[in-house]
N, C-alpha and C positions, 0 to 999 in steps of 0.2 A: 634545307637539311633537317632530319628528324630532330635534332637538338634544338634548333630554332622554333619548331612547332611545339616542343615541350615548354620552352620559355614563354611563348605566347600564351599557352594555357595557364601558366602559373600567374602572369600578370593580367588577371581578369577579375571582374567584380560582378557578382550577381545580386540582384535585388528582387523582391516580390512586387507585383503589380497590385495596385490597391484600388478597390471599388468604393467610392465615397457615395453614401446614401444621404440625400437631404431629407431628414424625417425628424419632426419634433419629438416623436414618441421614443425612437431609438436614441436620438441625442440625449434625451433626459435619462434613459436607463444608462447610457454610457457614463455620463458625469456622475450619476448616482453611485455607480460601482467605483469609479475612480476616487471619490470622496470617501467612500467608506473604506476602501484599501489603504488610502493615504492616511486616514485617521488611525487604523489599526497599526499600521507599519510604524507610525510615529510614536503611538503609545507604547508599543512594544519595545521600541528602541530606547526610550527614556526609562520606563518602568523597570525593564529587565536588564538595562544597562548593556545592551548588546553591542555597543561601541567598545566594550573593554575586552582585553585578553585576560582570561580567567586562569587560575593556577591553584591546585589543591595545596593544602597546608601540610607541613611537617610538624609533629607535635610531640612534647614530653610531659609527663604528669607526675606529680609528686604529692602524697597526702599525709596528713597528721590528724590522728583521732585523739580527742581529749574527752575525759569523763571518768567518774568513779561510781562503782555500783556495790551495794550491799546485799548479801545473801543472808536470809533469816536463819538463826540458829537451829530451829526446830527441823529445818529441812536437811541439814548436814548431820552426819552420823556422830560426830564428836559433840554436837549440841552447841557449839560455839558460833559466833557470827564470823562471817568471812567477807574481807574487803577485796574487791577486784579492781585493779587499775589497768592503765593502757597496756602494761607488759603481760597481763593476764589474758585479757579478752581480744587482743588483736594478733593476727598471724600474718606473716609476710606471704604474699602470692606473686606469681609471675605475671607480667604485663600491668596494664593500667587498671589494677584491682586491689581491694583491700577487703578483709574479712573481719566481722565483729561478732564475737560469741554471745549468744543470748540464753542458751540452755545447755545442760550437759547431764550425763550419766557416768557414774564412776564404778569401777570394779577394782577393789583395792586388795593388796596383798597377793598378788599373783606370783607364782614361781613355777618353773618348768618341772613337770613330773607327769604322773599317771592319775587320771580322774575321770569320773563318768561325764559324758557329754551332756549338755543341757537338753531336757526333753523337747523333742520335735518329732513330727511324723516320720522322718527319716532316720532318727536316732534311737527310738524306742525300740526295745527288744524283749524277748522272753527267754532266750538261751543263746549260747555262744554261736549257734548255727546262723543267727541273724546278723552277725557281725563278721566282717571280712578283714583279716590282718592286712595291714599296709595300705588299706583303702582310704582315699581322702576326697571328700566332697568339696567343691568350691565353697559351699555354704557352711562347711564344718569349721570347728575351732581347732582341730588337730588331726592326727593320723591314728586311725583305729588300730588297737592291738589284737582284736579277734575275741575279746572277752565281753561277756554281758554281766554288768554288775549293778548293784542297788545304787540308785540315785537318791531317793528319799522315799521312806515308808516301803510300800509294796512295788513302787515304780522302779523299772529297771531301764538303763540306757547303755549303749555301747561305750566301753573304755576307750580313751584316746590318750595319746602323748601330746601334751600341749601346755600352755600356761594355765595353771590351776589356781583356784577354781576358774572354770570357763565363764565367759561372759553371759550373764542371764538376759532373758528378753523381758524387759521391763517397759512399762508405759512411760512415755515422755512426762516429766513434771508439768503440771498445770496449776497456776500460771507459770510462765517461764521464770527461771531462777533469776536471770538478769533482765527482768522486765523493765527495770529503770534505765535500760540502755537507750531508750527512745530520747533521753535528754542528752545523749552524747552529741558532741560536735566534730565535725571533720572539716578541716581546712584543705582546700584543693588548690595546688599551684600548677598552673598550665602555661607553659611557654610554647609559642608557635613561631614558624618561620616560613616566609614565602621567598625561596632562593632566586626565583626568576624575577622578582621585583625588588630583591635586596631589602627586605623589610622584616623586622622582628619585633614581637611584642608579647606581653603576658596579660593574665587575667587579673592580677593584682594591680590596682591603680595607685599612683603616687599618694593620693589624698585619702587612701583607704582608712576606715575607722576600724581598729582591730577588735572592738566590742561589738560590731554589727553581727547580725544573723540574717541569712538570705530570706527574703519575702518576695513573692512574685510581683507585687505592685510597689511596696514601699522601698525595698532594697533589692531590685533586681540584678545588681552588679556585685553584690557581697559574695565572696568565695568561701564563706564559712556556713555550713548547713547543719541544722539540727536533724537527727535522724528521724525523729517522729514526724517532722514537717515534711520530709521526703515522701514518706508513705501517705500522708494526708493529701499531697498533691496528686497522687495517683488514685485516690479513693479507697485505700487499704487501711486496715487497722494494725498498728505496729505490734500491739499485744498479742493478737492472733497469730501474725506471721512469725513472731519471736519463739513460739512454742516449738515448731519443727524447722524453722529457718526458711530462707528463700533467696532469690536473686533479684537484685534491683539494678537498673541501669541509669546512670547519670549522663545525660547527653549535653555536651557543650558544642554549640553551633556558632561558627564565625562566618559572618557575611561582611567581608571587609571591602569598603570603597576606598582605594588608595589614590584616588584623583586629588591633586592639591586644592582644587576649588570646592571640593565637598568631601573632605576626608572623614571617614567614620570606621572604626574597627573595635567593636565591643562584643563580648561573648553574650550568648543567650542560652540560659540553662532550662532544661526540661528533664522529666523523669519518666521512666517506663518500667513496669514490672516484666521481668523476662522469664520467670519460671512458670509452670502450669499451675495456676491457682484453682482450677476447676477439679483437680483430681481429689477424690475422697478416699482412696485406698490408703490407709494408714498402717498396713501391715508392716511388721519389723524388717522382713526380708523381701518385700515385694519390690520389683524394679520400678513399679508405678508409684511408689510411696512419695508423697509430696515433700517439699522442703529441700534443705541443704545441710549435709552433715558429713563428718569424717571422724576418724579415730587417731589419737596420738597417745604415747605412754611416757610417764615420768619413772625413771629407773633409779633404784637405790639398793644398797646392801644392808641386810639385817642378819647378825650373827654370821657374817662372811658368806651369806647366801644371797645371790642377786634376786631382787624382787622388782616389781613394777606396779604402778597404778595405772590401769587403762581407763582412758577417758573418751567417751563418745560426745563429740562437740556438735551442737546444733547452733546455727547462726545465720547471718545474712552476708552474702557476698555482693560487694558493690562493684560494678564494672563501669568504668569511666570511659565514655565513647566520645571521642573528639573528631569533628569533621567540619568541613566549610571550604570556602574558596576566597581568594583575594583577587579583585579585578582593578586594572588600570587602563586608561585610554590608549588605544592603539589604532593607528590610521588604517593599517591593513585589515584589521577586524571590522572596522566601520565600513570600508569599501566592499568587503566580502558579503556584509549583511545587506547593503544597498543593492549589490548586484543579484543577490539571491532573491530579493523581494520585488524586483522588477517584473518578473514573470506573473505576479498576482494582478497586475493591471490587465493582463490578458483575459481575466475572467469576464469582463464585460463583452469582449469579442466572442468568447465561447458561448455565452448566454444569448446574445443577440443572434449569432449563427444558428443556435438551436431553435429560436423562435421563427426565424425565416424558414429554416428547413422543414419545421413542423407544420406551420401554417400554409406552406406551398405544397404540401403532400397530396397525392391523389385522393387520399381518404378525405381530407378537408374539402377539396374541390367537389367531390362527389356527394358527401353525406351531410357535412357541416354547413357550408355557406348556403345551399338551397333552403335549409330549414331554419337556421339562426340568422335573423336579419341583423342583429347587433354585431355579428362576426363578419359582415360584408366588407368592412373597412380593412380586415386583414387579408383580403384578397390581393392587396397590393404586394404582399410578400411573394407571390408567384412572379411578379414583374422583377422584384429585387433578385429572386433566385435565377431567373433566366440571365440577368446581367452579371451576376456573380459567379455562377458555376457553368461549367461545360461538361456535359455528360459524354463519355466516350465508351463504346461498346468494345469488348475484347475481340481482337481480329482473329477469329477462329476459322478453320477451313469450312465449317458447316454454316458460316454466317452469310446470309444473302438478303438483299432488299429488293422488293418488287413493287411497281407503281402500275396501277390500272387506270385508264382514262376515265372510267365511270365510277371512281371512288376518290373521295377528297383526302383520304390518308394514304399512307405508305404502310406496306406490310413487311415485318422483319421475320425471316424464316431462319431458325437457329436449330436445325435438326438434319439428321441423315434422311435423304428422300426415299431410299430403300426401294427403288423401282417406281415410285409414284411420280406423276407428272408434276412439276413445279406449279402448274396452273391449278391443281386440285388441293395443294397444301394450304391450309388456312392462315397460319402465321399470326404474329402479334401486331396489332394496329400501333403505328408510330405517327405522331403528328407531323404533317408536311412542314419543313422549314419555310420561313417567309423568303420570298424571292427578293434578291438584291437587284433593283432595277437600274442600278448605275451602270451595269455591264452592257446595257442596251446602247450606251453612248458610243460604244466601241464599233457598233454595226454600221454598215453603209446606209446611205439614204435610201438605197432601193428597197430596204426593208419597210419603208413606210407604207401604211395602208393605201392601195390604189383607190380611186373614186368608184363607189358602188355602181354596178350595172343594173339599170332598171329591170325589175321582173326576174332577176337571178339572185337567189339567196347566197350568202357568204359561205364558203367551203367549211369553215370551222364550225358553223352552225349544224352541219350535217351530222356531227358526232352525237348530238343528243336526239336525233330523230329515231324512229322506230327502226328495228332490225331488218335487214334485207336478207333474202334467202342465201344460204351458205352454199358454196360450190361443193359438189359431191366429192372431189378429190382431196379436200382439205382434212387435216387430222381431226380426230374426235374431240381433242381438247381445245381446238381452235374456236373462237367466238366471233371473228371478224371476217373469216373467209380468205385471208391473204397469208396465213402462216403455212410454212413448208416444213417437212421432216428435217430433223437434225442429222448432220454428217458425222457426228461424234460416235464412238464405239457404243455398243448396247448398254454397257454398265454405266455410262455417263450421259446417255442420250436424254434421261429425264430432266437434266439441268436446263436444257434449252427448250423444253416443252412448255412455253409460256406465250400467252397471247396478250395484246394490249388491252383487253377488255375482260372483266370478270363475267359479264353477261353479254348475250348476243347484241351486235350493234355495228355501227359504221367503223371502219378501221381508221386509226389515227394517220395512217400514211396517206390517205386520200385528202387530208386537209391541206389548205393553202399554207397554213403556218408551219407545218411540218416541212413542206417543201422550201420554204424561205429560211427557216432556221437550220435545217439539217442537211438538205440536199443541194442548197445553193453553193455552186462551186466558187463563185466570187466571194461569198460570205466566209467559206472555209479557208480559202486562200488568204483573205484579209486576216483572220484569226491567227493562221500559222505565221504569217509574217509579222503580226503584231507582237507575237512571242518571240520570234527570231527574225530580225529584219533582214539578215543576209541569206536567209534560207533560199535555195534554188529549188523551184518547183518544176522540175524537168526530168525527163527519162521515165524508167519503169517504176521508180518508187514513188511517183506523184500520187497515183491512185491509192497506194498503201497509206500514205501520209494523210490524204483527204479522208480515207475511209476511217482511220482511227480518230481523226478529229471530228468527224461526224458522230462516232460513238460517244465521244467525250461531250459534245454539244447536246446529245439527246440526254445523257445521264444527268448533265448539269441543269437542263431545262426541266426534267421531270422530277428529279430528286433534291434539287436545291443545294444541299449541303455536300461538300467534297467528301466528307467523311461517309456519307451514305453512298455517294457516287462510286467510291472505290470498290464497294461490294454489291453494286447494282447489277441486275441481270436484265438485259435487253429482250423485249418481246421478239418472237421469231418473225413476225411480219415485218418489224422495223429493221431488224438485223438484215434480212434478206433484201429489203427495199434499198438499204444502204450499199449492200454488195452489188446489186445490180446497177447501181448509179456509178459506183467506183470499183469495178471487178478486179479480181486477181487473175493473172494471165492463166495459171494452171487450173483455176476454179476450185482449189483446196484451201479450206480456212481452218485455222487452229481452234477456233471456238473460245469459250470463256475461260480466263486464267485467273487464279486467285493472286491478288496483289501482294498479300503478306504471307 
């Protein structure tokens, strides 16, 4: 039943056949590769902890900045010293960031009204014609009224409805007003959680000394950082950055080993400048201007009129970047890693196969070995290659094999004949396969050589003698004189136009060996019954069976390999000699048929 056949196919096992080569050189290469792969796999397994299941962390950050800064009196407009504490110079930001003010510009006493715009290429005018009522530039401080009025002296600008007086374009104070902010300290509290491993910890250790300050070598775990030291770690000068501000990244990296036998989970701090420090464009309105700044206002009322003090703040934004993983031993992860690395041991096989294929190539046999004496030992690769590989030619309709008695090789023809006789097609030379003489044990004792007759040469030796005159009725392509024209149609006739010899000489059908191997009725009957013991060799089909058996005997004898014999073309003289010995009743033969 079909179902039973399907079940039989399911319960099968297939495995590869292995060729084992006894070679000191290749054995050394194999074990060298295996030791290298084993060392690398073991080192990677232990050093990278590839036996663990890794999980990214979930993090929260909280910061506290401490410090007091003093601004000199001659810098402020009222001439008095000003003290800045945490509430003055820190600003709340979204996410894991905090901001420290280091410099500022003030525009005091602003109130809403009409006033001239601050001079700039887009605001300078000579008449009302240069100003447009209701027009607002994104860089402007207000909405134009359409009037051109005096700003200062002879200089005129467009009038705007805005907070007056408008903010002036001033240079940033140098040095920074809060230059002493480099002595400020920040406490970073970082809590992390690995939910998959059910583990939570933080960067503040139980035995923390609250008076410590972070140092890369002396106090690498202290969560209190001096701002000036942070910039020193990145190679920057705090005083220079404080003038126009900047962005600094504080990286907290957690590489946690959560295995009980080697538990370790401590943060590692590093710092990175995040803004573009190479920009030199310090223009007030340029989008490429360096640093970090923003504006805010302090509102108040004076004589029942709302006023404000506009402050442009320059400072440093600190972004805290927390990342890392936690790993714990997991048997599935270990087995997955071992399974994925087993293929690495196949590198030895790939490399050795490459050497065998390279040194057994036709190029090495033809050009390298005859010249380079030290490479002669590599010629053994050709023997390894023959034992290891089996070459198979694609079975195409144009594929044909030809064997001439007077040539030691076989010719492969893989092309359309296009009306040319197969005898005249050159083809590609193919080495003749070695004969397996064990098949001779199947032949009857009558095939043994008879005692030589004195004065009479053996028939097989006649094949190497000089050519005899060819009969006048033989085809032009015939070299032995025993070939006959083909019975195939004109378009296919060239396929059977083949002689047993490439050059003129004695026909192979006249040899005693041909008669014993190919034409002996007893031998052919023995071979047929050897293959099928119950075969009945009687009736009209006997000659047909013997004739086809003779065809197979000839191709096996002359071509050796069954792969070549399946596409072999019999010479015309041999084919017709076999047909005369085992004729068909109607005398009509089908000719050569493609096996595939």
